[in-house]
C-alpha positions, 0 to 999 in steps of 0.5 A: 711438509715431506708428507705433503710431496705426491710427486710420483704417486699413482692413484688406481682410480676409475675415471675416464683419465686413467683409462686414457691411453698413457701416450696419448696423455704424454703428448696432451700434457705437453700441448697443455703446457705450451697451452700455458705459456702461449697465452697472455691475455686474461681470457686465454688463462681463463681458458687454460684454467677452465681446461685444467679444472674439465680435467681434475673432475674428470680424473676422480682424484680428490682436490686435497692431493693437488693441494698437497703437491702445490703446498710445497711450492709455495715459498717459491711462488711468493717470493718470485711473485714478490720479485715480479712485483718489485722489479717489473717497472713498467705500466702504470704506476700504483704505488711508490715509496723510496726504491718499492715500485708496484706498477700494473705490468708488475702485478699482472706478470706476478699473478700471471707467473702464479696461475702458470705455475700453479695450472702446470703442476695440476696438470703435470701431477695429473699425468702421473696420478693417472698413470702407472710408473710401468705403463708411463715407461712403455708410453715414453719409449713407444714415442721415443721409438723413431729416435733408435734409427740414430742408436739413441738409448730409448729404451734405457731413457726410459727405464732410468725415467721409470725407476726415478719416478718409482723412487721419488716416493720411497726416497720421501720416505726414508728422508721422513723416517731419518728425520725423525730418528734425528731428532730422537736423538737430539737433533735441532732439525726444525729449531735453532739459528739458520746456521745450525739448520743448515749444520744439522742437514748434514745428518740427514743428507749423509744417512740418506745418500747411503741408503740411496746408493744401497738401494741402487746397488740392490736394484743392480744386483736384482736385475742382473740376477734376472739376466736383464740386457736392455729392451732387445726380445723384450715382451710386454704385458700390457699392450698399448692400444689407442680407443676413439676416447683418446682421439676425442681427449686429443681433438678437445685439447687441440680446439683449447689450444687453438682458442688460446692461440687465436685469442692471443693474435686478435685481443 
């Protein structure tokens, strides 16, 4: 299961999405998220789905990578959908037995919720799949530059985000190694009662926290040895420059967003 988690990974492929300016990709992702939760009709959700499919195809990333990012959340999606199905009691009644009552609104809320979350995961994953952590950090810092007037630590925030994204795959790999080592010592991680599994998780969490703190200390020491002093006077290897394709991608996203708003109002 841990190997299926692809959050924070970057796939260096030559595609249209990869070549977009990361600042535009962040803005486009934010517009896409708002678009997902704006539309309440089937047509609006269909437009968001078509937009996501087009973006995935243009990224040239294999579909199984998006499936891997969604698979770990499937139990959460199923439980949430069942709760909405059972506790939303408005609309036409499809099935009623004792305390179980399934209505049309419950079905709609459950289906729309699953579609929204799946598209949200796919769209947000596309941002990290097609943008390296360093480039993403520079883009966030550039977008937040106006906040420097209010003494907001823009560079520090962007650096923390970059480090967090960079170490997600590392910590996942470390967790997998610890689980394998504990299983080799006879620990019952995947078997036994739920209570015993919870107790055995302590043998995983403690080494994981120790490893994480050790890596953080080594990283801090390395940054001090390199005389890191924040963003003042810092230069960048790659300068962010917008191109025509960036404005085209943003315009297409805005058109989709406007269509969803219009359809949501008049349908």
